[in-house]
C-alpha positions in Angstrom: 0.1 0.0 -0.1 1.5 3.2 -1.1 2.5 5.7 1.5 2.2 3.3 4.6 4.5 1.1 6.3 2.1 -1.4 7.2 -1.2 -2.8 6.0 -2.1 -3.9 9.7 -4.1 -2.5 12.2 -3.9 -4.5 15.2 -5.7 -3.8 18.3 -3.7 -2.5 21.2 -2.4 -4.4 24.0 -4.4 -2.7 26.7 -7.7 -3.1 24.9 -10.1 -6.0 26.0 -12.4 -5.6 23.1 -11.4 -5.1 19.4 -13.4 -4.9 16.2 -12.8 -7.8 13.5 -13.8 -6.3 9.8 -15.2 -8.9 7.6 -12.9 -10.2 4.6 -14.6 -7.6 2.0 -14.2 -4.5 4.3 -10.5 -5.8 5.5 -9.3 -5.9 1.6 -10.9 -2.4 0.9 -9.1 -0.8 4.1 -5.8 -2.5 3.0 -6.0 -1.7 -0.5 -6.2 1.9 -0.1 -4.1 4.5 1.8 -6.3 5.9 4.6 -5.5 10.1 4.6 -3.8 11.5 7.8 -6.3 12.9 10.5 -5.0 15.5 12.7 -6.1 15.8 16.3 -5.6 18.6 19.2 -3.4 17.1 22.0 -4.6 18.2 25.5 -0.9 18.0 27.0 -0.5 20.4 29.7 3.4 20.4 29.6 5.9 20.1 26.9 9.0 18.4 28.2 9.1 14.9 29.1 11.8 13.4 31.1 13.3 10.1 31.7 16.0 8.2 33.6 17.4 5.8 31.0 21.0 5.3 31.5 21.8 4.5 27.8 20.0 7.2 26.5 22.3 10.8 26.3 19.4 13.3 27.2 17.2 13.7 30.5 14.6 16.0 28.5 12.9 15.8 25.6 10.2 17.4 23.3 7.9 15.7 21.0 5.4 18.1 18.8 3.6 15.2 17.4 2.4 11.8 18.7 2.1 9.7 15.8 4.2 10.0 12.3 3.4 10.1 9.0 7.0 8.8 8.0 5.2 5.1 8.3 8.2 3.5 9.0 7.7 0.0 9.5 10.4 -0.8 12.2 9.5 2.3 14.1 10.0 1.5 18.0 7.4 4.4 18.9 4.6 2.7 17.4 3.5 1.2 20.6 2.9 4.5 22.5 -0.2 4.9 20.3 -1.4 2.0 22.3 -1.6 4.3 25.4 -4.2 6.3 23.5 -6.6 3.4 22.6 -5.5 3.3 19.4 -3.3 1.0 17.0 0.5 0.3 16.6 -0.1 -0.3 13.1 -2.0 1.9 10.6 -3.6 4.4 13.4 0.1 5.2 14.3 0.7 6.6 10.7 -2.6 8.4 10.2 -3.8 9.7 13.3 -1.6 12.3 14.5 -1.9 14.1 17.4 -0.8 17.7 17.3 0.8 19.7 20.4 -0.5 23.2 19.3 0.6 24.5 22.6 4.0 23.3 22.6 6.0 26.5 22.2 3.9 28.4 24.7 4.3 25.6 27.4 8.2 25.1 26.4 8.6 28.9 27.2 6.9 28.1 30.5 8.9 25.5 31.5 12.2 27.3 30.7 11.2 30.5 32.5 10.3 28.3 35.8 12.6 28.9 38.8 13.4 25.2 39.2 14.4 24.8 35.6 17.9 23.6 35.4 19.6 24.4 31.9 20.2 21.2 30.0 20.1 19.6 26.5 16.4 19.1 25.3 15.9 16.3 22.6 13.5 17.1 19.6 12.2 13.8 18.7 13.3 11.5 21.5 10.0 9.5 20.3 8.4 10.9 17.0 10.0 12.7 14.1 9.8 16.3 14.8 10.0 17.4 11.1 7.4 14.7 9.8 5.4 15.8 6.9 2.8 17.6 9.5 5.5 20.1 10.3 5.0 21.8 7.0 1.4 22.4 7.9 1.8 23.5 11.7 5.1 24.9 12.2 5.1 24.1 15.6 8.9 22.7 15.6 10.2 25.9 14.3 8.2 27.8 16.9 9.8 25.7 19.6 13.4 26.4 17.9 12.8 29.9 18.5 11.8 29.5 21.9 15.1 27.7 22.6 17.2 30.1 20.8 15.4 33.4 23.2 16.5 31.1 26.1 19.9 29.9 24.4 19.0 26.5 25.9 21.0 23.6 24.1 18.9 21.1 22.1 19.7 18.0 19.8 17.6 17.2 16.9 17.0 13.6 15.5 15.3 13.4 12.1 15.2 11.6 8.8 13.5 14.5 7.1 15.2 17.3 4.8 12.8 20.1 6.1 15.3 20.4 8.8 16.8 22.6 6.3 13.9 25.1 6.6 15.1 26.1 10.1 18.8 26.6 9.0 18.6 30.2 10.0 17.7 29.4 13.6 19.9 26.2 13.9 22.9 28.4 12.5 22.2 31.1 15.5 21.8 28.2 18.1 25.3 26.6 17.0 26.9 30.2 17.6 26.2 29.6 21.3 27.1 26.0 21.2 23.6 25.1 21.6 22.6 22.6 18.6 23.7 19.5 17.1 21.5 17.8 14.6 21.4 14.1 13.9 20.2 12.7 10.9 19.1 9.2 10.6 20.1 6.9 7.4 19.3 3.6 7.4 20.0 2.5 3.6 21.3 4.1 0.4 19.2 2.1 -1.8 16.1 3.9 -2.5 14.2 1.1 -3.1 14.2 -0.3 0.0 14.0 3.0 2.0 10.6 3.6 -0.1 9.4 0.4 1.0 10.6 0.7 4.5 10.0 4.2 5.4 7.5 5.4 2.7 6.8 9.0 3.5 10.4 9.7 4.8 13.0 11.7 2.9 14.9 9.7 0.2 18.7 8.6 0.9 20.1 11.4 -1.4 17.9 14.2 0.0 18.9 13.0 3.7 22.8 13.6 2.3 21.6 17.1 0.8 20.1 17.9 4.1 23.9 17.3 6.1 25.6 19.1 3.6 23.3 22.3 3.9 23.4 22.3 7.5 27.2 21.6 7.6 27.8 24.4 5.2 25.6 26.7 7.7 28.2 25.8 10.7 25.6 23.4 12.1 27.0 20.3 13.7 25.8 17.4 12.1 25.8 13.5 13.2 24.6 10.4 11.0 22.5 8.0 13.0 23.0 4.3 11.2 19.6 3.4 12.7 18.1 1.3 13.0 20.6 -1.1 11.6 18.8 -4.3 10.3 20.9 -7.4 10.1 20.6 -9.6 7.2 19.2 -6.3 5.4 21.2 -3.4 5.8 24.1 -4.0 8.0 26.5 -4.7 4.8 25.8 -0.8 4.2 27.3 0.6 7.2 30.8 1.5 5.4 29.1 3.2 2.6 26.6 5.1 4.7 29.4 6.5 6.8 31.4 7.4 4.0 28.8 9.1 2.0 27.8 10.9 5.6 31.4 12.2 5.9 31.6 13.4 2.5 28.3 15.5 2.8 29.8 17.2 6.0 28.8 15.0 8.9 31.3 15.2 11.6 30.3 12.4 14.3 28.7 9.1 13.6 26.2 6.8 16.1 24.2 3.6 15.6 21.1 1.8 16.9 20.3 -1.9 16.5 16.7 -2.6 15.1 13.8 -2.4 18.1 11.0 -4.4 18.2 9.0 -3.7 21.3 5.5 -5.2 21.9 3.4 -5.0 18.8 6.2 -3.9 16.5 7.2 -7.7 16.0 4.2 -8.6 14.5 4.2 -5.4 12.0 7.7 -5.7 11.3 7.5 -9.6 10.5 4.4 -8.7 8.2 6.7 -6.4 6.3 9.2 -8.8 5.9 6.8 -11.6 4.6 5.5 -8.9 2.0 8.7 -7.5 0.6 11.5 -9.5 1.5 10.1 -13.3 2.1 13.2 -14.7 1.2 15.2 -12.8 4.0 12.8 -13.1 6.6 14.1 -16.1 8.4 17.7 -14.7 8.3 16.4 -11.1 9.7 14.7 -12.5 12.3 17.2 -15.5 13.5 19.8 -12.9 13.6 17.5 -10.8 15.7 17.2 -13.8 18.2 20.9 -14.7 18.4 21.6 -11.1 19.4 18.7 -10.6 21.9 19.2 -14.1 24.0 16.7 -15.8 21.7 14.3 -13.4 21.6 13.2 -10.7 19.0 13.8 -8.1 21.7 15.2 -7.6 24.9 14.7 -4.2 26.7 17.3 -4.1 29.0 19.5 -0.9 29.2 22.6 -0.8 27.4 21.3 -4.1 25.5 18.5 -2.8 23.9 20.4 -0.7 21.4 23.5 -2.7 20.7 22.6 -6.3 21.3 25.0 -9.1 22.4 26.6 -12.1 20.9 28.8 -12.8 17.9 26.9 -10.9 15.4 26.4 -8.0 17.5 30.0 -7.9 18.1 30.6 -8.2 14.3 28.6 -5.1 13.7 30.1 -3.1 16.1 33.6 -4.0 14.9 32.3 -2.9 11.3 30.8 0.0 12.3 33.9 1.3 14.3 36.5 0.7 11.3 34.0 2.3 9.0 33.6 5.1 11.3 37.6 5.7 11.7 38.2 5.4 8.1 35.5 8.0 7.0 37.1 10.5 9.8 34.0 10.7 12.0 34.2 11.3 15.6 32.3 8.9 18.0 30.8 11.5 19.6 29.0 14.6 18.7 30.2 18.3 20.1 29.9 19.0 23.8 27.0 21.6 24.0 26.9 24.5 26.3 24.4 25.9 29.0 26.9 28.6 29.4 24.8 31.3 27.7 21.4 30.3 29.0 19.3 33.4 30.0 15.8 34.3 30.7 14.5 36.7 28.3 13.0 39.7 29.8 10.3 40.2 27.4 8.3 37.4 25.1 10.3 37.4 21.9 8.5 38.8 19.1 7.0 36.3 16.6 8.9 33.9 14.3 10.1 35.8 10.7 7.4 35.6 8.1 9.3 32.9 6.4 8.4 30.6 9.3 5.6 28.1 8.7 2.3 28.9 10.2 -0.2 26.6 11.3 -3.0 26.1 8.9 -6.5 25.9 9.4 -7.6 23.7 12.3 -9.0 20.9 10.0 -9.6 17.8 11.8 -7.8 19.2 14.9 -10.4 19.7 17.7 -11.6 16.0 18.4 -9.9 16.5 22.1 -10.1 20.0 22.4 
């Protein structure tokens, strides 16, 4: 189904009842791409915190819940189940929009108990997914971060990040920004099947080049690494990123928590049935016989011979490409609380469009 990462829409793991369509309805649903719907997210806080020792940040900001990129492997899919929605097509087509995120972020940074620290944008879903062109929330949040000079790191697979090169350049002047662009494969056919609405590999490399030329530190994230499907591309990905201007690199092994196992398995059966056995068996070999191991320090790297091989290949290729193992040290030295609210963003900034579907939870 063009534009979708899965034809499945399984019930959430917290639901006691679920609707089972008949065969004719199921065929009609899976044969057509459901249009995205947007709903107002009633959240009262902009920032989320975590205590995970294997994640390099303590606070994160996610302007959107759900993601139109529709990546078949996305580890964030199960978060939609907390909303009574499915980790399948619902995650890709029912997007919650935090319209008040910039105002809530400003309030949080101005609070007396705020301790300046790095804030991650896209700790869960991509802050530059297609919805950002319509609503412009991420740009407005960047303006708030610039007003306070609070450091941030962005994780994205969208070329749309280059739209905000002006704000990112200013943040870089205070050592307050790093952009991580994930690159799963250089194969455009595989990428389109696996990440239907995400930017093509060439466009992501162009984004790296644009940001690097603007003086913005760029890290390439080889993520996720799919053993038996994309791991052989690691050297080529790192060299291409280095040539485009990336200065550092990181990696994450494929993660399949909860219902993502079923969804990704179905994707493999549909697109690469001849590789399905190899991919899943390699994952089990690196996850203690299971498809996923949630332990800190293990969930992003894996264990065993195959995990060691991937790690060694990545390190060798990283050094050959001249990429650092760590991004730049971001600074809180310039943090300030503005005396007055900043003026509105430049006219070139994307402005929220008409409410449309927004309002379900308003």
